N, C-alpha and C positions, 0 to 999 in steps of 0.2 A: 497751498495748504490752508485749511480753514481753522479759525481760532474759535474755541468754545467760550461762550460768554458765561460768567458766573450767574447763577439763578438768583434773582432778587426775591426776597421774602416780602410778602404783603405786610404792611404795617398792621399789627394786631390791635384790637380794641378791647376795652374792659368789658367783661361779660355781664356786669351789673348795669353800668350806665352808658356804655358805648363810646366813651371818650378814648382817644389814642393812649396807648401805654407809654409811660415816660422812658422806660428802659426796655431793651429787647427781651430780657429774661424776667420782666415783671409780670405778675399774674393779675394785679388790679391796679387801677390808676391812683388809688388813695387808700389810706387806712380805713376810711368810712366804708368804701365799697368792700374791702376785705371783711369788715365787721358785719355788713349786711349779708354777705355770703355765708359766713360762719353761723349767723343767726338762722338762716334758712336751713342749714344742715341740722342744727340743734333742735329746731322746731319740727323737723320731719317734712318740710316742704319738698326737699329733694329725696328721692327714694330710688333704689335700684330695683327694677321690676324682676320678679321671679315667677316662674311657672310652677305651681304646686301640682303634684300628681293627683289625679282624680281618685285613684285607688291606693290606699296606704301600702299595699303589697308591691307596688311598682317602684318603691324607693330602692336605690342601689346601695 
C-alpha cells in the first residue's frame, strides 16, 4: 500500500522586498513593508483594470 506524502508549501516571500516571511500567515516581513504597500494603494499606484464600454448604451 502506498502512503501519500503531505504536500509542502513553498516558503512565501514579502511582495515588497522579497525577504522570507517570518510566519506562515504573515503578509509582509515587517511593518515598513506593510506601510509601503498601504502607501502604494493610497497613492493610486495599484489599480484594478476595468474595461469601459465603447457605447454608453452597452451598459447592463
